[in-house]
C-alpha positions in Angstrom: 4.6 -4.2 -12.9 7.5 -5.5 -10.9 7.1 -7.3 -7.6 5.9 -5.0 -4.9 8.3 -4.7 -1.9 8.3 -2.8 1.4 10.0 0.1 -0.5 7.1 0.6 -3.0 5.3 3.9 -2.8 1.6 4.0 -2.4 1.5 5.9 -5.7 3.1 3.0 -7.6 1.1 0.4 -5.7 -2.2 2.1 -6.6 -1.4 1.9 -10.3 -2.0 -1.8 -10.1 -5.6 -2.8 -10.7 -7.3 -4.0 -7.5 -4.6 -2.6 -5.2 -6.9 -0.1 -3.6 -9.3 -2.8 -2.5 -6.4 -4.8 -1.0 -5.1 -1.8 1.0 -8.6 -1.0 2.2 -9.1 -4.7 3.2 -6.1 -4.3 5.5 -7.4 -1.1 6.9 -4.6 1.1 5.6 -5.6 4.5 7.1 -3.9 6.4 4.2 -6.7 5.5 1.9 -9.1 7.7 3.7 -6.7 10.4 4.8 -7.1 13.6 2.7 -3.5 14.7 3.5 -2.0 11.4 2.3 -3.1 12.2 -1.2 -0.4 14.9 -1.3 2.3 12.4 -0.2 1.5 9.3 -2.2 4.8 9.6 -4.0 6.8 9.5 -0.8 4.8 7.1 1.4 6.4 3.6 1.3 4.1 0.6 2.2 6.8 -0.7 4.6 6.9 2.5 6.6 3.1 2.9 6.6 2.6 -0.7 7.8 5.2 -0.2 10.6 3.5 3.1 11.7 0.1 1.5 12.0 1.1 -2.0 13.1 -0.3 -3.6 9.9 0.8 -7.1 8.6 3.3 -6.1 5.9 4.0 -9.6 4.7 0.3 -10.4 4.3 -0.3 -7.1 2.5 2.6 -7.7 0.1 1.5 -11.2 -0.6 -2.0 -10.1 -1.4 -0.7 -7.2 -3.6 1.7 -9.5 -5.5 -1.0 -12.1 -6.1 -3.1 -9.6 -8.1 -3.3 -10.4 -11.8 
């Protein structure tokens, strides 16, 4: 998988083993939202982080450090 950037969709991110745990660790609300399931292909991590005031750079660093 290529480096995850702010433009990566949640669907693509969740294909990476361990990504769900990283997103949950950072309290990404989309992980528990039933409606988000239908928009995973459209939701970009950068936009979601901005909407909820989450630390995008830290999230990206953690995601890209997954093996």
